[in-house]
LOMAR-711925 format. One line per field, with one value per residue (C-alpha): residue in one letter; x, y, z. Coordinates in steps of 0.25 Angstrom, whole numbers. Last residue first. Layout:
<pts>
marvex <- A ... $
x <- X ... $
y <- Y ... $
z <- Z ... $
</pts>
This chain:
<pts>
marvex <- X X X X X X X X X X X X X X X X X X X X X X X X X X X X X X X X X X X X X X X X X X X X X X X X X X X X X X X X X X X X X X X X X X X X X X X X X X X X X X X X X X X X X X X X X X X X X X X X X X X X X X X X X X X X X X X X X X X X X X X X X X X X X X X X X X X X X X X X X X X X X X X X X X X X X X X X X X X X X X X X X X X X X X X X X X X X X X X X X X X X X X X X X X X X X X X X X X X X X X X X X X X X X X X X X X X X X X X X X X X X X X X X X X X X X X X X X X X X X X X X X X X X X X X X X X X X X X X X X X X X X X X X X X X X X X X X X X X X X X X X X X X X X X X X X X X X X X X X X X X X X X X X X X X X X X X X X X X X X X X X X X X X X X X X X X X X X X X X X X X X X X X X X X X X X X X X X X X X X X X X X X X X X X X X X X X X X X X X X X X X X X X X X X X X X X X X X X X X X $
x <- 144 142 139 152 161 158 150 159 157 142 146 150 135 132 142 139 122 123 129 120 109 115 119 105 98 106 103 91 86 93 86 71 73 72 61 52 55 51 37 36 37 24 18 29 41 33 31 45 44 39 26 16 4 8 12 22 29 34 35 46 51 53 61 68 75 78 84 84 70 62 52 58 63 58 63 73 81 78 91 99 97 97 110 118 119 126 133 139 141 150 159 160 162 173 179 181 193 192 199 188 192 207 212 202 207 206 190 189 190 184 176 169 168 162 152 146 144 137 130 126 120 113 103 105 90 88 99 100 108 117 122 117 127 137 137 140 148 157 155 160 171 175 174 182 193 182 175 190 191 177 181 176 164 170 160 165 164 179 186 182 190 189 178 191 197 183 182 197 198 189 175 182 188 179 169 172 173 158 153 160 155 140 142 146 143 127 127 129 120 109 110 110 97 97 86 70 70 79 69 60 73 71 87 84 96 90 74 70 61 65 69 71 77 71 82 98 105 111 117 126 129 135 143 148 152 158 166 168 175 182 190 194 201 210 200 187 179 184 178 169 164 161 148 144 148 141 127 128 131 120 110 115 113 99 92 97 88 80 92 96 80 82 94 88 76 81 93 91 86 93 107 104 100 112 122 114 115 130 136 128 131 147 148 138 147 162 157 155 169 173 165 169 186 193 199 188 177 185 186 170 169 176 172 161 157 151 144 135 125 120 115 119 132 140 155 151 154 156 145 136 135 134 121 114 117 108 97 95 92 83 76 75 68 57 54 54 45 35 34 31 22 14 16 3 12 24 25 27 38 47 51 55 65 70 71 78 89 91 88 98 110 104 110 102 87 92 97 86 78 83 81 67 63 71 63 49 52 55 40 33 40 38 55 53 40 51 62 53 49 63 66 54 59 72 67 62 73 $
y <- 176 188 197 192 191 206 208 206 193 197 202 185 185 196 190 175 177 182 167 161 164 162 147 146 151 139 129 132 132 118 113 119 114 100 104 110 95 86 97 95 82 80 65 59 63 62 48 45 51 63 65 76 83 96 96 81 89 99 88 84 97 95 82 87 97 88 79 68 68 55 56 46 54 68 68 58 66 81 75 73 88 94 85 92 106 99 93 104 110 100 96 111 117 106 107 122 119 129 120 109 102 104 88 85 93 82 78 64 64 77 78 66 73 85 79 69 83 90 80 74 89 89 79 65 61 53 52 58 70 61 59 70 79 68 70 86 84 75 80 94 90 82 95 103 108 112 121 128 130 136 145 146 156 169 178 191 193 191 196 211 206 201 189 180 187 188 174 171 179 188 185 187 173 166 173 167 152 155 158 147 136 143 139 128 117 126 127 112 107 115 110 96 100 91 80 82 75 85 96 85 85 71 70 69 60 51 48 37 38 24 31 46 43 56 66 67 58 67 76 61 61 74 73 59 64 76 68 60 72 77 64 63 77 81 80 75 76 63 56 64 58 46 50 54 40 33 41 38 24 20 28 17 7 11 12 18 12 26 34 26 28 43 41 35 45 61 57 67 78 77 74 89 95 87 94 107 106 103 112 124 122 119 132 141 132 136 150 150 147 155 167 164 163 172 161 158 159 148 140 142 134 125 117 126 120 105 112 114 103 108 121 135 131 141 144 159 161 145 139 152 152 137 137 143 132 118 129 134 121 117 130 130 116 119 132 125 113 124 130 119 112 125 134 135 123 129 140 127 122 134 131 118 120 131 119 111 122 124 136 136 143 153 150 139 144 156 148 140 153 161 148 146 158 159 145 152 165 153 148 159 165 150 147 135 128 131 122 111 111 111 101 93 94 90 77 75 76 $
z <- -175 -184 -173 -165 -179 -182 -195 -209 -207 -211 -224 -229 -229 -238 -247 -246 -249 -262 -265 -257 -264 -278 -272 -266 -280 -288 -277 -278 -292 -293 -281 -286 -297 -290 -282 -295 -301 -291 -289 -305 -306 -297 -299 -306 -299 -285 -288 -284 -270 -265 -260 -264 -255 -252 -239 -245 -253 -242 -233 -243 -244 -227 -229 -239 -231 -220 -228 -240 -239 -246 -252 -265 -275 -272 -256 -260 -271 -261 -254 -265 -273 -259 -255 -266 -257 -244 -254 -261 -249 -239 -250 -256 -243 -237 -254 -249 -239 -225 -219 -215 -227 -231 -229 -240 -250 -260 -256 -252 -237 -232 -245 -239 -228 -233 -240 -231 -223 -232 -237 -223 -219 -233 -233 -226 -224 -237 -243 -256 -249 -247 -261 -268 -256 -258 -273 -271 -260 -270 -281 -276 -268 -282 -291 -283 -292 -302 -291 -290 -306 -306 -296 -280 -279 -268 -265 -258 -244 -240 -250 -242 -231 -217 -213 -212 -201 -192 -196 -193 -180 -170 -163 -149 -152 -141 -147 -161 -154 -150 -162 -169 -156 -159 -175 -175 -164 -163 -176 -177 -166 -169 -183 -179 -170 -159 -155 -157 -142 -138 -134 -127 -115 -109 -109 -125 -127 -134 -135 -144 -152 -163 -175 -174 -158 -151 -149 -146 -157 -163 -153 -150 -163 -164 -152 -157 -170 -161 -153 -164 -171 -158 -159 -174 -171 -183 -193 -191 -204 -209 -196 -197 -209 -200 -197 -210 -215 -205 -207 -223 -220 -210 -220 -230 -220 -218 -230 -244 -255 -256 -261 -272 -275 -275 -280 -295 -293 -291 -301 -312 -303 -290 -296 -304 -290 -283 -294 -295 -277 -275 -286 -280 -266 -269 -277 -264 -255 -263 -261 -249 -246 -254 -248 -234 -240 -227 -220 -209 -220 -228 -214 -214 -225 -222 -210 -209 -220 -217 -204 -217 -218 -204 -208 -204 -202 -192 -198 -200 -214 -219 -210 -213 -229 -228 -222 -233 -244 -239 -236 -252 -256 -246 -244 -260 -258 -248 -256 -271 -264 -258 -270 -277 -266 -269 -257 -244 -236 -240 -230 -220 -226 -224 -209 -214 -225 -214 -204 -215 -217 -203 -195 -186 -193 -202 -217 -218 -215 -224 -236 -235 -235 -248 -257 -253 -255 -269 -272 -268 -278 -288 -285 -285 -299 -306 -308 -299 -308 -321 -315 -311 -324 -331 -319 -326 -341 -335 -329 -342 -349 $
</pts>
């Protein structure tokens, strides 16, 4: 009862006029920074942080948390419609979401992504409220062997996603590891593969590689075909631009996929430093191994969208658990939220549940409202964004 009472207090604080306006602004900004390829969610939250200096701690946390929640969905739109991931977490959506767009089912693909985001977000928010302290204690027990196991599992997932060519997958894996080692080592401070160039000392941004590999490659492919073919055909017909949500029976038949994706997002999100990207890839890998339609993944199967998107959104609740209960950010965005706490003289951790429960439950309430608001905003954004495909493809690309 105390938890419900505190959560009610949090909702009451968020619904005050100023805080609710801040929530709406955060949702819109989060969606925008995620939709625009190259402007990452974390970068957007970083850019918003200076504007919270003059705010109270409550509105500041509401703004940044709302941006965090909304930003986990925005990139799905560009990934599904244009094969350009707005965020690294949206890369798995290319393999099935864009395939559905090519065959004329973009609206349905976006509908599945909205449902997955709603389910994953709300379930993780409930888990976040009910199990914050116990789950945070479990995450605190993680040490070097557990982190190694998670990284090894992520690399091993490449094998399951390799399709017909294991060699191509291993080459891509090695190239990715090579790019990731560029810059100054975070532990020993040694310079690696910078070749004396100062701009390489900070490393190569993961999102730049993803946008370059998928976005530029797709544009060049379309240019080579004269901007004609599948994408143009997929945009034909008025029915192409309607919002199409799956039926309740279809959603129920995919309950196992929803459960796997959401559970993966929560568990991986709790691990400090993992975040939505790792959650999405791990969930997609699990679905490719244990899903009923595993063979159909990568060919336009809704299961791929549901697994990746439910995990990415569910990671928000998971990542906030170690932040609030231990003061350890679970992702890049929560590291910025931690900075907002510290700027206002508050140290997240076990004591914050005693000294400032109103702030903790304000964040919890923001997550609940943010997930619902994100889906409403995404629903109304689908149709105008689908209309963009009516423009000449050379301009869109």
